[in-house]
N, C-alpha and C positions, 0 to 999 in steps of 0.2 A: 321578399317576393319568392314564394315557393312554387316552383313549376313542376314539383314531383320528381325532379332528378335526384338520384342518390349520389351523395358525396362519397367518393372513394378515397380511403387513406392509402398512401403509397405503401407497398409491401416492405416490411423491414428487411434489412440486409441480414441474411442468415449468419454471416460471420461476425456481426456486431450487435445482434439482438439478444441481450443478456437474459431476457425473459424466456428464451428458448433453451431448453435443457441441453441441446446438442451444440450450442454456440461456443466456439473457442474463446470468445470474449468473456464468457462466464468463468473459465479457468483463470484468465488474467485477473478478473475481478476478485476471485477467491484468493489468489496469491498476493495481490496488491493490498487488499483490505484485511488480510489476516493480521493478527496482533503483531507478529514478528515482521511481516512484510512492511507494514506501516512504519514500524520503529526503525527498520534498516534504512528505508528511504529517507525518513526524517533525519536520522543520524548522519547520513551522507550529504544532506542538503547544505551543510556548512563547509563541505570540501572533502577531498580524498582522505581516506583513513586506511591504515594497515589493519589486518584482521584482528590482532589482539586489542588494538585501541577501539575498534568497532565493538568487539565483544564486551570490553569494559564499559563502553558508553551505554550499552543496552543491558541494564540490570536484569538478571534472571535468565538470559538466553544461554543455552548450552553451545559448546563449540560445534557439535553435530548439527544442531538446528540452524545456527548461523551459517555454516557451510552449505546446508541445503537451501536456505533462503537466498544466499548469494548466488548459488548456481542457478536457481529458478529465475531470479531477477536479471541475471546476466543473459540467460537464454531468451528471456522476454525482451531484451534490448533496453532495459531500464538502468542497468549497472554495467560499468566497464571495469574489467580486471586488467591490471597492468603488472607485468612481471619484469623487474629490473635484473639484468644479468650480473648479479653479484654472487658472492659465496658467503653464506647461503643466499638464495634468491630472495629479493624483497618483493612482496606482493602487496599491492594497494588496490583499493576499490573506490570508485567515484561514480556519480550519477552521469549517465549519458544525456544527450540533449532531450531525449524522450523522457527520461527519469526526472530531469530538471523541470520539464513542462508539467509533469504529474505532480510534483511537490507544491506547485502553486495552489491548486484546490485542496491538496492534502494538508497544507499548512493552515488553511482556513478551518478545516475540520479540527485540527489539533488546537488551534486558538479557541474555537468554540468550546471544546472539551475543557480547556483550562479555565475559561470564563464561567462555565455552567456546571462544573462538577459538584459544587456545593449545593446547587439547586436539585441536581439529580439525587444526591445522597439524602437530602431532606425529603424528597418525594418517596424514596425507598423506605426511609424510616417511618414516614406517615403511613405508607401502605402496610408495612409490617405491624405498626402499632394498631391498625384497624383490624388486625387478626385475619388478614387475607392469606 
């Protein structure tokens, strides 16, 4: 039954509308979905790790990049940094409750990638073979 009334969509929240270039959520999206951000979060999903163990778990990440990602994810509330008062100090990193919540859908993405990588590689090879 169309009475000519226009259906209005609610206005998106400017703080969480990632399609808006000024949205702070877009910066969070960039950090969380970056190659290193995803891998840091996934590596910490099994429990706390010290810096060097985290570095070793994530093949190819430099210490500088790992430090940067940990700082960003800690600032965003996804990672907790714990310093034990020993000599030298022992520093470990673990997911915060917010980070643990995020790893649920993130693990779904990683599972999909593990399941479908062969299909993606086959599609790439078929595309390249067609001369595109």
